[in-house]
DOZA-18105 format. One record per residue (C-alpha): residue in three letters; x, y, z. Coordinates in pm, 1 decimal, padded with zeros to 6 digits. Example, Ala and Ser with C-alpha at 12.3 -4.5 7.8 and 13.67 -1.06 7.14 Angstrom:
<nodes>
  res        px        py        pz
  Ala   01230.0  -00450.0   00780.0
  Ser   01367.0  -00106.0   00714.0
</nodes>
This chain:
<nodes>
  res        px        py        pz
  Met  -01431.2   00734.1   02575.3
  Val  -01576.7   00553.1   02276.9
  Met  -01341.1   00365.0   02042.5
  Asp  -01416.6   00330.0   01675.5
  His  -01423.5  -00040.1   01590.3
  Gly  -01351.4   00031.5   01220.6
  Ile  -01008.8   00172.0   01310.2
  Ile  -00931.9  -00127.7   01531.1
  Ile  -01029.5  -00375.4   01257.1
  Phe  -00891.5  -00206.0   00945.8
  Thr  -00557.9  -00072.4   01073.8
  Pro  -00387.4  -00416.0   01097.1
  Ile  -00539.1  -00522.0   00763.6
  Phe  -00411.1  -00202.9   00599.6
  Ala  -00065.2  -00248.2   00754.0
  Val  -00043.0  -00609.2   00630.0
  Phe  -00154.4  -00499.1   00282.2
  Ile   00116.7  -00228.9   00268.3
  Gly   00380.4  -00475.6   00390.4
  Phe   00276.7  -00736.1   00134.0
  Thr   00284.3  -00476.9  -00144.5
  Leu   00633.9  -00359.5  -00045.4
  Phe   00756.8  -00719.1  -00025.0
  Lys   00623.1  -00797.3  -00373.7
  Phe   00776.5  -00478.6  -00515.5
  Leu   01119.2  -00552.4  -00368.5
  Lys   01106.5  -00914.2  -00480.3
  Lys   01007.8  -00811.3  -00833.1
  Arg   01284.0  -00551.2  -00839.6
  Lys   01543.7  -00807.0  -00733.3
  Arg   01425.8  -01047.1  -01003.2
  Ser   01448.5  -00777.3  -01272.3
  Thr   01804.7  -00693.9  -01168.4
  Lys   01891.2  -01062.4  -01191.5
  Ser   01734.5  -01084.5  -01536.9
  Ile   01931.2  -00779.5  -01653.4
  Tyr   02259.5  -00942.2  -01547.1
  Lys   02154.9  -01262.3  -01725.2
  Leu   02074.7  -01063.2  -02040.2
  Ile   02416.2  -00891.9  -02030.6
  Asp   02588.0  -01225.2  -01976.1
  Asp   02399.9  -01383.4  -02269.1
  Leu   02488.6  -01089.9  -02495.8
  Glu   02855.3  -01115.6  -02396.7
  Lys   02857.6  -01486.4  -02478.4
  Lys   02687.3  -01423.4  -02811.7
  Tyr   02898.5  -01133.3  -02937.8
  Ile   03235.4  -01160.4  -02759.6
  Tyr   03311.8  -01532.7  -02742.6
</nodes>
């Protein structure tokens, strides 16, 4: 049985890359939701109060 060293080396690197990408996407999404609430709050202060 011969194991391919490329699979052994690149599988963890690929998994870390996917995890990092998902983490960045979720963090960016959370920040955009926060900025939307801030925008709504600013508009309320400007036009209602």
